[in-house]
C-alpha positions, 0 to 999 in steps of 0.5 A: 792654939789661936792668938785672939784680940777681943775689942768690945767696950762692954766689960761684961761682953769682953770677959763672956767672948774671952770665956767661949774662946778658951777652948780655942784661943788665948785671947787678949783683950781691948776696951776700945778701938784705940787700945786695940789697934795698938795692941794690933800694931805691938803684936805685929811688930813683935811677929806675933801677929793675930789670928783673930780679932772679934770686934765691935762696931760701937766702942768709944774713942775709936768705933770698930769700923775705924779700928778695921780701917786702920789695921787694913791699912796698916797690913797694907802699907807692911805689905801683907795682902788682904788675903793673908790678913787678920781675920775680922769677925764684926760683932754688932747687935744690928742685923739688917742686911744693910748693917751686915753688908756695911760690916763686910765692906768697910771692916773688909771682915771675914763674918759678922755675929749679932750680939749676944754671941752665942756660943755655937754660932761663933764655933760654927763661924770659926770652923767655917773660916778654917780657924778651927778644926771640923767636927768629927775631923 
């Protein structure tokens, strides 16, 4: 079972994402980037890293892009190459090509999903990233 961190400031969205992920992952929740970054660091230091972070872009305190950059810097400082780093799926209500490109580049994310996240698109993305088995596998 995957270990997943959901960083989302909207409580209802956090809970819905956790429900969608329930068959595939044990999820921990964070209401903003600062809280999420602290949980990420704690998990890594305990040698229990997350396999996946679902990361909202727009959050108070520390937004998703700042949190993603801080995660990548932390990984780099600890000798974790980007290829072995945590998978980040950026969540945004923005879906213009510019927003998607910014999410990939700035957050060094594995994927981008538009909110509200449709369960079938989430599962398809998890399969594409080889985080869960393909259908009929």
